[in-house]
N, C-alpha and C positions, 0 to 999 in steps of 0.2 A: 423649417416650416414646409409643409407639403401642400401643394395646390393641384387641382385637377386640370387636365388639358382643356376640359370644357370651360372652366373659369377663364382661362387665357383666351379661348376663342370668343367668349362673350364680352370680356372686359378689355381685351387688347394688350399689347406689349407694355403700354404705360403702366399697367397693373404691376409689372415687375418693380419699377422704380419705387412705387409706394410701399410694396412689401419689403424691399431691400433696405428701407429706412430703419426697420426694426429687426430684421433677420440678416444673418451673415450669408445665408444661402437659401435657395428655394429648390425643393425637389418637386419635379413635375410628375404627377401620377397619371398614367394612361391606362384606362380600363382596369383599374385596381392594382396596377403594378408601377412601382417607382422606376422611371425610365431615364430622366434627365436631371441635371443639376444646373442651376443658373447662379452665377456669381457676378458681383459688380467687377468692373475692369481692374480696379486696384487689388482686389482680393485674388483675382485670376492671375495677375502679374506676379503677385507674391508667391502663389503656388508654383507657377512656371519657373520662377527664379530658384526656388528651393529644389525643384526637379532637376534643373540644369546644374546646380551646385552639387547635388548628390551624384549625378552622372560624372561630373568632373572628378569628384573625390574617388569614385570607384575606378575610373580610368587611371588615375594617379597610383592607386593601390595596386592595380594590375601591373603597371609599369614597374613599380618598386619590387614586386614579387616575381617579375620575369614572365608574366603571362601575356606575351605579345610576340609578334614575329616581324621581321623586316623583309619587305618585298617591293618590287617595282610596281608602278601603277598598272602596267600591262599584266603582270602576274596576278595582281589583286583583281583586275577586271575579269581575267580568265577564270579565276577561282569563283567569282560571283556567277559568271555565266554557267560554269559547270554545276554549281549548286542548284540552278534552276532546272 
C-alpha cells in the first residue's frame, strides 16, 4: 500500500497502525517518489533475522572455500586504517 507523506503529516503516526492491520508494508511516497517503507516490528524482525542468516551462510561458505585470512587484531586495524 502506498501513502503520501502529506497523509502522514495530517493523520499522524497512528495512521500507520490502522493501515498495517490490512497491509504487510506501507510505502511512503514523497513528492511523487517512493522513498520509505514502514513495517510492523514483527515483520521487520523477520526480515532482519533472514538477513543475518544469509550473512552467516555466506561467511560459512567463504570459510569452507578458503576465502579468508588469518591476522592479528593489530594487523587488521592497520589494514583498515590504510584502506581509509
